C-alpha positions as semicolon CSV with decimal commas, in nm:
position;residue;x (nm);y (nm);z (nm)
1;M;9,869;7,783;9,238
2;I;10,213;7,899;9,350
3;R;10,214;8,210;9,569
4;R;10,438;8,387;9,817
5;F;10,384;8,298;10,182
6;R;10,358;8,550;10,463
7;Y;10,617;8,528;10,738
8;S;10,336;8,450;10,981
9;E;10,240;8,141;10,779
10;A;10,601;8,030;10,741
11;L;10,668;8,072;11,114
12;L;10,361;7,869;11,207
13;S;10,477;7,588;10,978
14;W;10,831;7,609;11,113
15;E;10,708;7,588;11,474
16;A;10,481;7,295;11,387
17;I;10,780;7,108;11,241
18;Y;10,974;7,182;11,561
19;T;10,690;7,041;11,773
20;I;10,678;6,719;11,570
21;V;11,055;6,669;11,575
22;K;11,070;6,745;11,948
23;W;10,800;6,487;12,017
24;Y;10,982;6,226;11,806
25;V;11,321;6,292;11,970
26;E;11,181;6,286;12,324
27;L;10,990;5,966;12,253
28;Y;11,254;5,769;12,063
29;G;11,581;5,949;12,139
30;P;11,824;5,919;12,432
31;I;11,666;5,983;12,772
32;D;11,932;6,237;12,869
33;L;11,892;6,442;12,549
34;I;11,756;6,791;12,618
35;V;11,574;6,952;12,326
36;P;11,639;7,329;12,314
37;E;11,350;7,569;12,336
38;Y;11,191;7,690;12,014
39;V;11,323;8,021;11,877
40;D;11,181;8,202;11,572
41;P;11,437;8,229;11,290
42;S;11,568;8,573;11,204
43;P;11,468;8,714;10,862
44;K;11,738;8,712;10,599
45;E;11,892;9,053;10,541
46;E;11,933;9,192;10,190
47;T;12,294;9,168;10,073
48;Y;12,483;9,279;9,765
49;D;12,526;9,031;9,484
50;I;12,891;8,978;9,393
51;S;12,850;9,129;9,046
52;E;12,679;9,433;9,196
53;L;12,971;9,475;9,435
54;E;13,209;9,459;9,140
55;G;13,012;9,736;8,972
56;R;13,028;9,953;9,283
57;L;13,403;9,899;9,311
58;K;13,452;10,002;8,948
59;V;13,258;10,324;9,014
60;L;13,472;10,399;9,320
61;E;13,788;10,324;9,124
62;E;13,682;10,564;8,849
63;M;13,595;10,836;9,103
64;L;13,937;10,797;9,266
65;R;14,112;10,806;8,927
66;Q;13,933;11,130;8,833
67;A;14,019;11,283;9,173
68;L;14,387;11,197;9,126
69;Q;14,388;11,356;8,780
70;K;14,237;11,675;8,920
71;E;14,476;11,694;9,214
72;P;14,813;11,545;9,108
73;I;15,077;11,512;9,379
74;E;15,340;11,785;9,337
75;P;15,713;11,714;9,375
76;G;15,804;11,706;9,742
77;Q;15,442;11,674;9,850
78;Q;15,366;11,405;10,107
79;Q;15,221;11,086;9,958
80;S;14,969;11,079;10,241
81;A;14,798;11,392;10,113
82;V;14,419;11,363;10,128
83;I;14,242;11,352;9,793
84;A;13,886;11,486;9,795
85;V;13,639;11,239;9,645
86;N;13,270;11,323;9,630
87;M;13,109;11,012;9,779
88;P;12,733;10,964;9,807
89;S;12,611;11,087;10,146
90;V;12,374;10,788;10,185
91;P;12,497;10,444;10,073
92;E;12,274;10,275;9,817
93;Q;12,083;9,972;9,938
94;P;12,144;9,632;9,777
95;G;11,999;9,620;9,428
96;F;11,991;9,996;9,372
97;T;12,342;10,032;9,231
98;T;12,339;10,161;8,872
99;I;12,433;9,871;8,644
100;R;12,404;10,055;8,311
101;T;12,281;10,381;8,162
102;L;12,040;10,422;7,870
103;T;12,045;10,734;7,657
104;Y;11,804;10,903;7,419
105;N;11,857;11,239;7,252
106;E;12,121;11,346;7,509
107;Q;11,901;11,232;7,798
108;T;12,019;10,959;8,035
109;L;11,841;10,696;8,240
110;D;12,015;10,489;8,508
111;I;11,915;10,122;8,535
112;P;11,944;9,983;8,891
113;Y;12,098;9,641;8,941
114;F;11,774;9,472;9,051
115;L;11,617;9,563;8,714
116;R;11,910;9,438;8,508
117;D;11,712;9,152;8,354
118;A;11,360;9,264;8,442
119;F;11,078;9,145;8,216
120;L;10,926;9,444;8,037
121;L;10,557;9,366;8,066
122;P;10,397;9,557;7,775
123;Q;10,081;9,636;7,973
124;R;10,290;9,851;8,209
125;F;10,358;10,092;7,920
126;D;10,038;10,267;7,809
127;K;10,180;10,448;7,506
128;S;10,428;10,177;7,411
129;E;10,234;9,854;7,470
130;T;10,202;9,751;7,104
131;F;10,549;9,884;7,027
132;L;10,701;9,662;7,297
133;I;10,505;9,360;7,175
134;R;10,638;9,412;6,824
135;L;10,993;9,465;6,951
136;G;10,963;9,154;7,169
137;A;10,874;8,949;6,864
138;E;11,207;9,062;6,717
139;Q;11,388;8,978;7,045
140;Q;11,471;9,345;7,099
141;A;11,288;9,442;7,418
142;R;11,154;9,140;7,605
143;I;11,380;9,211;7,903
144;M;11,570;9,519;8,015
145;S;11,910;9,379;7,918
146;E;11,797;9,344;7,555
147;L;11,749;9,718;7,518
148;P;12,038;9,896;7,342
149;N;12,233;10,157;7,537
150;D;12,106;10,422;7,297
151;L;11,731;10,408;7,224
152;E;11,755;10,634;6,920
153;G;11,667;10,429;6,615
154;L;11,508;10,145;6,813
155;H;11,192;10,179;6,603
156;K;11,386;10,069;6,292
157;H;11,365;9,707;6,409
158;V;10,990;9,701;6,333
159;K;10,782;9,843;6,051
160;R;10,551;10,144;6,066
161;Y;10,698;10,295;6,382
162;T;10,879;10,627;6,419
163;E;11,119;10,820;6,641
164;K;10,818;10,930;6,846
165;N;10,780;10,572;6,965
166;D;11,143;10,571;7,081
167;E;11,078;10,895;7,271
168;N;10,758;10,761;7,430
169;L;10,929;10,439;7,540
170;F;11,219;10,628;7,697
171;G;10,978;10,846;7,893
172;E;10,772;10,550;8,010
173;L;11,086;10,362;8,110
174;K;11,161;10,647;8,350
175;T;10,819;10,606;8,510
176;Y;10,852;10,227;8,517
177;I;11,190;10,240;8,693
178;E;11,066;10,485;8,956
179;E;10,762;10,268;9,024
180;E;10,981;9,959;9,055
181;K;11,214;10,136;9,299
182;V;10,917;10,223;9,520
183;R;10,795;9,863;9,505
184;R;11,133;9,717;9,593
185;Q;11,177;9,958;9,883
186;L;10,829;9,867;10,006
187;L;10,910;9,496;10,000
188;M;11,238;9,559;10,181
189;D;11,075;9,778;10,448
190;R;10,781;9,544;10,504
191;P;10,912;9,189;10,466
192;G;10,659;8,908;10,483
193;E;10,363;9,116;10,367
194;L;10,186;9,047;10,037
195;F;10,086;9,322;9,798
196;F;9,883;9,377;9,484
197;F;10,041;9,635;9,253
198;F;9,873;9,845;8,988
199;K;10,099;10,102;8,823
200;A;10,219;10,339;9,099
201;D;9,963;10,219;9,354
202;Y;9,938;9,913;9,576
203;I;9,725;9,747;9,843
204;V;9,814;9,506;10,122
205;V;9,672;9,156;10,077
206;T;9,520;9,067;10,413
207;E;9,395;8,716;10,489
208;E;9,037;8,845;10,483
209;L;9,085;9,011;10,145
210;A;9,251;8,700;10,002
211;M;8,947;8,485;10,090
212;I;8,692;8,699;9,903
213;P;8,544;8,497;9,613
214;F;8,518;8,624;9,257
215;T;8,144;8,651;9,215
216;V;7,922;8,901;9,033
217;D;7,795;9,016;9,370
218;E;8,143;9,100;9,499
219;F;8,284;9,241;9,172
220;T;8,037;9,419;8,950
221;G;8,093;9,544;8,597
222;S;8,352;9,284;8,489
223;P;8,159;8,971;8,384
224;S;8,401;8,876;8,105
225;L;8,702;8,889;8,336
226;L;8,523;8,692;8,610
227;K;8,426;8,422;8,362
228;Q;8,781;8,383;8,232
229;L;8,926;8,381;8,584
230;K;8,685;8,102;8,668
231;E;8,802;7,907;8,363
232;D;9,161;7,942;8,489
233;Q;9,051;7,815;8,833
234;I;9,113;8,151;8,997
235;D;8,825;8,156;9,244
236;T;8,941;8,391;9,520
237;V;9,128;8,721;9,544
238;G;9,434;8,556;9,698
239;Q;9,498;8,362;9,376
240;L;9,554;8,677;9,171
241;P;9,904;8,769;9,051
242;N;10,083;9,039;9,249
243;E;10,111;9,245;8,928
244;L;9,742;9,305;8,854
245;V;9,798;9,463;8,513
246;I;9,872;9,108;8,390
247;L;9,494;9,054;8,397
248;A;9,472;9,275;8,089
249;K;9,597;8,973;7,890
250;Y;9,247;8,826;7,894
251;E;9,020;8,864;7,593
252;N;8,810;9,182;7,594
253;V;8,977;9,292;7,918
254;G;9,168;9,619;7,905
255;V;9,372;9,813;8,156
256;G;9,057;10,013;8,238
257;T;8,880;9,697;8,354
258;V;9,181;9,599;8,566
259;E;9,182;9,945;8,723
260;K;8,813;9,906;8,809
261;V;8,883;9,573;8,982
262;F;9,178;9,729;9,165
263;E;8,958;10,011;9,297
264;Q;8,700;9,755;9,412
265;L;8,976;9,566;9,593
266;K;9,090;9,888;9,761
267;G;8,734;9,951;9,877
268;K;8,708;9,603;10,025
269;Q;9,046;9,646;10,193
270;R;8,934;9,969;10,357
271;V;8,619;9,798;10,481
272;E;8,823;9,514;10,632
273;V;9,067;9,753;10,801
274;H;8,781;9,969;10,934
275;V;8,606;9,671;11,090
């Protein structure tokens, strides 16, 4: 199963490759060749995508244009006059620049760049799960970029839904975006660590936690889920998806069951940390 690697694992592999190459070069290469000492690579820093930079420049251009309209240069005034522009006090980090704005009933919701084409997993939206599934079938809300700028009337794409569903979705999108911002910031602040996420909460996936097997002794009260995980060859905790709510896709497994498993994982994590 494909999974993200910790920096510690990647560095061990990188150093092992260095050792092998060094041995080969010293054995078969020129006698006078000096192999440099091993140095750990530096982690890659987050940078702005070019299209995100373009968006930021457009915002700055618009702010400058508005400032010039408010404070036009009078005849005889020096061209070097300072124009006051209200700039953000703290620069946004890469990915957090607003790429578009959704509206509903005169309310607005800014979509950050890193969520531009985010997959809208229905299980993340308690009140709108079925609504999103139905919209997805009509290719209206599978990913963020498919949503219209104005959510009013979105329910008209599917039968037997009302304006209340549009309102609920807009409200849950606010929660979803805030949760995703916290997750992204967490990953940026703690590079190389693995996490399990459940709604607004998370736990760190330690090596000890990842090795715990899925057995009825370790995880009580979820026999149906354990059976289906076994059928999918998911035998240990480390093989789970980072987004745990995905487990609610299994038959007879709801979000409540996933939450129970998450709480059991948190308990096991605390035990490991305490020891």
